[in-house]
FIKOLZA-1660 file (N, C-alpha, C; in steps of 0.1 Angstrom, whole numbers, plus 5000, padded with zeros to 4 digits):
% residues 108
   i   px   py   pz ch aa at
   1 8674 9514 2558  A  M  N
   1 8679 9504 2549  A  M CA
   1 8668 9494 2545  A  M  C
   2 8667 9490 2532  A  P  N
   2 8657 9480 2528  A  P CA
   2 8659 9466 2535  A  P  C
   3 8648 9459 2537  A  E  N
   3 8649 9446 2544  A  E CA
   3 8652 9436 2533  A  E  C
   4 8660 9426 2537  A  K  N
   4 8664 9415 2528  A  K CA
   4 8654 9403 2530  A  K  C
   5 8652 9396 2520  A  K  N
   5 8643 9384 2521  A  K CA
   5 8650 9373 2514  A  K  C
   6 8650 9361 2521  A  L  N
   6 8656 9349 2516  A  L CA
   6 8646 9341 2508  A  L  C
   7 8649 9337 2495  A  L  N
   7 8640 9330 2487  A  L CA
   7 8647 9318 2481  A  L  C
   8 8639 9308 2477  A  T  N
   8 8644 9297 2469  A  T CA
   8 8649 9301 2456  A  T  C
   9 8661 9297 2452  A  C  N
   9 8667 9301 2439  A  C CA
   9 8658 9296 2428  A  C  C
  10 8653 9305 2419  A  A  N
  10 8645 9301 2408  A  A CA
  10 8652 9293 2397  A  A  C
  11 8665 9296 2395  A  F  N
  11 8673 9290 2384  A  F CA
  11 8674 9275 2387  A  F  C
  12 8678 9271 2399  A  C  N
  12 8681 9257 2402  A  C CA
  12 8669 9251 2409  A  C  C
  13 8659 9258 2412  A  K  N
  13 8647 9254 2420  A  K CA
  13 8651 9249 2434  A  K  C
  14 8661 9255 2439  A  G  N
  14 8665 9252 2453  A  G CA
  14 8675 9240 2454  A  G  C
  15 8679 9233 2443  A  T  N
  15 8687 9222 2444  A  T CA
  15 8702 9225 2447  A  T  C
  16 8706 9237 2443  A  G  N
  16 8720 9241 2444  A  G CA
  16 8729 9236 2433  A  G  C
  17 8723 9229 2424  A  K  N
  17 8731 9223 2412  A  K CA
  17 8727 9230 2399  A  K  C
  18 8736 9230 2390  A  D  N
  18 8734 9236 2377  A  D CA
  18 8722 9228 2370  A  D  C
  19 8711 9234 2368  A  P  N
  19 8699 9227 2363  A  P CA
  19 8701 9221 2349  A  P  C
  20 8710 9226 2341  A  F  N
  20 8712 9221 2328  A  F CA
  20 8724 9212 2327  A  F  C
  21 8732 9210 2338  A  K  N
  21 8743 9201 2338  A  K CA
  21 8753 9204 2327  A  K  C
  22 8755 9217 2324  A  L  N
  22 8764 9221 2313  A  L CA
  22 8779 9218 2316  A  L  C
  23 8783 9221 2328  A  L  N
  23 8797 9218 2332  A  L CA
  23 8799 9203 2336  A  L  C
  24 8790 9199 2345  A  S  N
  24 8790 9186 2350  A  S CA
  24 8777 9184 2359  A  S  C
  25 8773 9172 2361  A  K  N
  25 8761 9170 2369  A  K CA
  25 8763 9174 2384  A  K  C
  26 8775 9176 2388  A  L  N
  26 8779 9180 2401  A  L CA
  26 8781 9195 2403  A  L  C
  27 8781 9203 2392  A  A  N
  27 8784 9217 2392  A  A CA
  27 8774 9225 2400  A  A  C
  28 8779 9234 2408  A  A  N
  28 8770 9243 2416  A  A CA
  28 8762 9253 2407  A  A  C
  29 8751 9257 2412  A  C  N
  29 8743 9266 2405  A  C CA
  29 8750 9280 2404  A  C  C
  30 8750 9286 2392  A  Q  N
  30 8757 9298 2390  A  Q CA
  30 8750 9310 2397  A  Q  C
  31 8738 9309 2400  A  V  N
  31 8730 9320 2406  A  V CA
  31 8732 9320 2421  A  V  C
  32 8729 9309 2428  A  C  N
  32 8730 9308 2442  A  C CA
  32 8743 9303 2448  A  C  C
  33 8752 9299 2439  A  G  N
  33 8765 9294 2444  A  G CA
  33 8764 9280 2451  A  G  C
  34 8753 9273 2449  A  G  N
  34 8751 9260 2455  A  G CA
  34 8743 9260 2467  A  G  C
  35 8739 9271 2473  A  S  N
  35 8731 9271 2485  A  S CA
  35 8716 9268 2483  A  S  C
  36 8711 9271 2471  A  G  N
  36 8697 9268 2469  A  G CA
  36 8688 9280 2473  A  G  C
  37 8694 9290 2479  A  K  N
  37 8687 9302 2484  A  K CA
  37 8694 9315 2478  A  K  C
  38 8686 9325 2476  A  I  N
  38 8691 9338 2472  A  I CA
  38 8685 9349 2481  A  I  C
  39 8692 9360 2481  A  E  N
  39 8687 9372 2489  A  E CA
  39 8682 9382 2479  A  E  C
  40 8671 9388 2483  A  V  N
  40 8665 9399 2475  A  V CA
  40 8661 9410 2485  A  V  C
  41 8660 9422 2480  A  Y  N
  41 8656 9433 2489  A  Y CA
  41 8641 9436 2486  A  Y  C
  42 8634 9438 2497  A  E  N
  42 8619 9441 2497  A  E CA
  42 8618 9455 2491  A  E  C
  43 8607 9458 2485  A  P  N
  43 8596 9450 2481  A  P CA
  43 8599 9442 2468  A  P  C
  44 8595 9429 2468  A  V  N
  44 8598 9420 2457  A  V CA
  44 8586 9417 2448  A  V  C
  45 8588 9417 2435  A  V  N
  45 8577 9412 2426  A  V CA
  45 8583 9401 2417  A  V  C
  46 8575 9393 2412  A  T  N
  46 8579 9382 2403  A  T CA
  46 8584 9388 2390  A  T  C
  47 8595 9383 2385  A  C  N
  47 8601 9388 2373  A  C CA
  47 8591 9385 2361  A  C  C
  48 8587 9396 2355  A  A  N
  48 8577 9394 2343  A  A CA
  48 8584 9388 2331  A  A  C
  49 8597 9391 2329  A  F  N
  49 8604 9387 2317  A  F CA
  49 8605 9371 2317  A  F  C
  50 8609 9365 2328  A  C  N
  50 8611 9351 2328  A  C CA
  50 8599 9344 2335  A  C  C
  51 8589 9352 2340  A  K  N
  51 8578 9347 2347  A  K CA
  51 8582 9339 2360  A  K  C
  52 8592 9343 2366  A  G  N
  52 8597 9337 2379  A  G CA
  52 8605 9325 2377  A  G  C
  53 8608 9321 2365  A  R  N
  53 8615 9308 2363  A  R CA
  53 8630 9310 2365  A  R  C
  54 8636 9322 2363  A  G  N
  54 8650 9324 2365  A  G CA
  54 8658 9322 2352  A  G  C
  55 8652 9317 2342  A  T  N
  55 8659 9314 2329  A  T CA
  55 8654 9323 2318  A  T  C
  56 8663 9327 2309  A  H  N
  56 8659 9335 2297  A  H CA
  56 8649 9326 2289  A  H  C
  57 8638 9331 2285  A  P  N
  57 8629 9323 2277  A  P CA
  57 8635 9317 2265  A  P  C
  58 8633 9304 2263  A  H  N
  58 8638 9296 2252  A  H CA
  58 8653 9294 2252  A  H  C
  59 8660 9296 2263  A  T  N
  59 8675 9294 2264  A  T CA
  59 8678 9287 2277  A  T  C
  60 8691 9284 2279  A  R  N
  60 8695 9278 2291  A  R CA
  60 8705 9287 2299  A  R  C
  61 8702 9300 2298  A  V  N
  61 8711 9310 2305  A  V CA
  61 8702 9317 2315  A  V  C
  62 8708 9323 2325  A  S  N
  62 8700 9330 2335  A  S CA
  62 8693 9342 2329  A  S  C
  63 8682 9346 2335  A  C  N
  63 8674 9357 2330  A  C CA
  63 8682 9370 2331  A  C  C
  64 8682 9378 2321  A  P  N
  64 8690 9391 2322  A  P CA
  64 8683 9402 2331  A  P  C
  65 8671 9400 2334  A  V  N
  65 8664 9410 2342  A  V CA
  65 8666 9407 2357  A  V  C
  66 8663 9395 2361  A  C  N
  66 8664 9391 2375  A  C CA
  66 8677 9384 2379  A  C  C
  67 8686 9382 2369  A  N  N
  67 8698 9375 2371  A  N CA
  67 8696 9361 2376  A  N  C
  68 8685 9354 2372  A  G  N
  68 8683 9341 2376  A  G CA
  68 8675 9339 2389  A  G  C
  69 8672 9350 2396  A  K  N
  69 8666 9349 2409  A  K CA
  69 8651 9347 2408  A  K  C
  70 8645 9350 2397  A  G  N
  70 8630 9349 2396  A  G CA
  70 8622 9360 2401  A  G  C
  71 8628 9369 2409  A  S  N
  71 8622 9380 2415  A  S CA
  71 8630 9392 2414  A  S  C
  72 8624 9404 2414  A  V  N
  72 8631 9417 2413  A  V CA
  72 8625 9426 2423  A  V  C
  73 8634 9435 2428  A  T  N
  73 8630 9446 2437  A  T CA
  73 8623 9457 2429  A  T  C
  74 8611 9461 2434  A  Q  N
  74 8604 9472 2428  A  Q CA
  74 8599 9481 2439  A  Q  C
  75 8606 9493 2440  A  R  N
  75 8602 9503 2450  A  R CA
  75 8592 9512 2445  A  R  C
  76 8584 9518 2453  A  G  N
  76 8574 9528 2449  A  G CA
  76 8561 9521 2444  A  G  C
  77 8552 9530 2441  A  Y  N
  77 8539 9525 2436  A  Y CA
  77 8541 9519 2423  A  Y  C
  78 8535 9508 2420  A  K  N
  78 8536 9500 2408  A  K CA
  78 8524 9502 2399  A  K  C
  79 8527 9503 2386  A  E  N
  79 8517 9504 2376  A  E CA
  79 8522 9496 2364  A  E  C
  80 8512 9489 2358  A  E  N
  80 8516 9480 2347  A  E CA
  80 8522 9489 2336  A  E  C
  81 8533 9484 2330  A  C  N
  81 8540 9491 2319  A  C CA
  81 8531 9492 2307  A  C  C
  82 8529 9504 2302  A  S  N
  82 8520 9505 2290  A  S CA
  82 8527 9501 2277  A  S  C
  83 8540 9501 2277  A  N  N
  83 8548 9498 2265  A  N CA
  83 8547 9483 2262  A  N  C
  84 8548 9474 2272  A  C  N
  84 8548 9460 2270  A  C CA
  84 8536 9453 2276  A  C  C
  85 8527 9461 2282  A  G  N
  85 8514 9455 2287  A  G CA
  85 8517 9446 2299  A  G  C
  86 8528 9448 2306  A  G  N
  86 8531 9440 2318  A  G CA
  86 8538 9427 2315  A  G  C
  87 8541 9424 2302  A  S  N
  87 8548 9411 2299  A  S CA
  87 8563 9412 2301  A  S  C
  88 8569 9424 2301  A  G  N
  88 8583 9425 2303  A  G CA
  88 8591 9423 2290  A  G  C
  89 8584 9420 2279  A  H  N
  89 8590 9418 2266  A  H CA
  89 8588 9429 2257  A  H  C
  90 8597 9432 2248  A  L  N
  90 8595 9441 2237  A  L CA
  90 8586 9434 2227  A  L  C
  91 8576 9441 2222  A  V  N
  91 8567 9435 2213  A  V CA
  91 8574 9430 2200  A  V  C
  92 8572 9417 2197  A  G  N
  92 8578 9411 2185  A  G CA
  92 8592 9407 2187  A  G  C
  93 8598 9408 2199  A  A  N
  93 8612 9404 2202  A  A CA
  93 8613 9396 2215  A  A  C
  94 8624 9389 2216  A  N  N
  94 8626 9381 2228  A  N CA
  94 8636 9389 2237  A  N  C
  95 8634 9402 2238  A  L  N
  95 8643 9411 2246  A  L CA
  95 8635 9418 2257  A  L  C
  96 8641 9422 2268  A  P  N
  96 8634 9429 2278  A  P CA
  96 8629 9442 2273  A  P  C
  97 8617 9446 2278  A  C  N
  97 8612 9459 2275  A  C CA
  97 8621 9470 2279  A  C  C
  98 8623 9480 2270  A  S  N
  98 8632 9491 2273  A  S CA
  98 8626 9501 2282  A  S  C
  99 8613 9502 2284  A  V  N
  99 8607 9511 2293  A  V CA
  99 8607 9506 2308  A  V  C
 100 8603 9494 2310  A  C  N
 100 8603 9489 2324  A  C CA
 100 8615 9481 2328  A  C  C
 101 8624 9478 2318  A  G  N
 101 8636 9470 2320  A  G CA
 101 8633 9455 2322  A  G  C
 102 8621 9451 2317  A  G  N
 102 8617 9437 2318  A  G CA
 102 8609 9434 2330  A  G  C
 103 8607 9443 2339  A  K  N
 103 8600 9441 2352  A  K CA
 103 8585 9440 2350  A  K  C
 104 8579 9446 2339  A  G  N
 104 8565 9446 2336  A  G CA
 104 8557 9456 2344  A  G  C
 105 8564 9463 2353  A  V  N
 105 8558 9474 2361  A  V CA
 105 8567 9486 2361  A  V  C
 106 8562 9497 2363  A  I  N
 106 8569 9509 2364  A  I CA
 106 8565 9517 2376  A  I  C
 107 8574 9526 2381  A  R  N
 107 8570 9535 2392  A  R CA
 107 8561 9546 2387  A  R  C
 108 8551 9549 2395  A  R  N
 108 8542 9559 2391  A  R CA
 108 8546 9572 2395  A  R  C
% end
């Protein structure tokens, strides 16, 4: 069974509060549930789509690739995605790459 790793929530930066205060300034983070920590399975790579920030670029919603965690599990040998050049984005669009799923890397 893969090993779990505990990381600081990228969406709220570990505060446990909604970083955009959309519901209220006291609202819990929608990603970590207010704990400030998230669990991911090893091996972990930084999410290429959001660059580890946990938010969708240019919006105030959680990243669709890592679900706001800032990191994604990538098993197997990694190689930069030739479709997006490792950026995780479709060329000319603000959507995740369809080949790597927004991770920026693919299994070889």
